[in-house]
C-alpha positions, -999 to +999 in steps of 0.1 A: +233+208-148+215+189-176+205+162-151+185+184-127+189+203-095+222+192-079+235+180-112+251+147-120+267+145-085+233+145-068+216+123-094+242+096-090+250+101-053+286+113-057+305+134-032+332+152-052+362+168-035+359+197-060+328+209-079+329+236-106+300+248-127+305+273-155+283+294-178+252+273-176+245+284-141+241+319-155+222+310-187+254+314-208+267+346-192+304+341-182+302+331-146+310+301-124+303+287-090+326+262-072+327+244-040+349+218-023+351+193+005+364+205+039+397+186+033+402+202-001+392+237+013+419+233+040+445+223+014+435+252-008+437+276+021+472+263+030+483+267-007+468+301-009+484+313+023+518+314+005+504+335-024+504+372-028+470+387-019+446+389-049+457+357-066+429+331-064+441+307-091+412+316-113+403+344-137+386+373-118+380+399-145+342+395-143+340+384-107+309+394-087+294+418-112+257+426-111+250+410-145+263+377-134+243+376-102+211+387-120+217+359-146+224+333-120+194+342-099+171+342-130+185+309-141+180+293-107+146+307-101+130+306-135+149+281-157+162+254-133+127+245-120+114+210-113+087+215-139+113+224-166+135+195-156+106+170-158+096+183-192+132+183-205+137+147-192+106+135-209+117+150-242+152+137-238+139+102-232+117+106-263+148+117-284+168+088-270+141+063-279+137+078-314+175+077-321+178+042-307+149+030-329+166+044-361+199+028-350+182-005-345+161-003-377+192+001-398+213-023-376+240+004-371+269-005-348+261+028-329+245+037-295+229+065-277+242+080-244+218+101-223+225+120-191+194+139-181+185+164-209+217+157-228+215+131-255+243+120-278+245+094-305+279+077-309+290+061-342+304+031-323+292+002-302+287+011-266+286+019-239+321+034-239+339+028-207+368+053-207+384+082-225+405+059-248+374+042-260+356+075-265+386+089-285+387+057-306+349+060-313+352+093-332+346+090-369+353+125-382+344+121-418+311+103-410+302+127-383+309+157-406+287+142-432+259+136-407+262+172-394+260+186-430+229+164-437+213+176-405+220+213-412+205+208-447+174+197-429+173+226-405+188+207-375+219+220-358+236+199-331+268+204-312+296+210-338+323+190-320+304+158-314+268+145-319+252+159-287+218+175-284+206+193-253+170+196-246+162+231-231+131+245-215+124+261-248+126+229-269+092+219-282+079+184-287+077+191-324+114+198-325+121+164-310 
């Protein structure tokens, strides 16, 4: 969803067998949408035909409630606009360039990964090619120190890695 309408799959021309999108589609309200290829749908229907009615294989406590639909509609109509995505992409490119400049200036063996409005600095050379390399790139003590230093300067980034997400509300001054 951070890459634009249609998400990563549209941006990179992918045709997944299964697509799931969670809370971001409803602005953070617990909700999800999912879709599947015709082949996967047929397999799912066959699998489900042996199940007792009412069991979908996913949690349904909040399924189809008015709050979720209102949040999804508002997100799709007012937040996920071409104008917002263009602005977010511009600011994300700016953040990417700024982080890369700092990394280069200090000759750090780090890199920046950006996917649309999502920007992350990684304390390892890159790009990383697989999950094993990504796991090996974590530097918990260094990253914790960076997070504390950023919080002390009024900057809060994702607590479990070094990711920043540009939102429609992000200002140029914040980047």
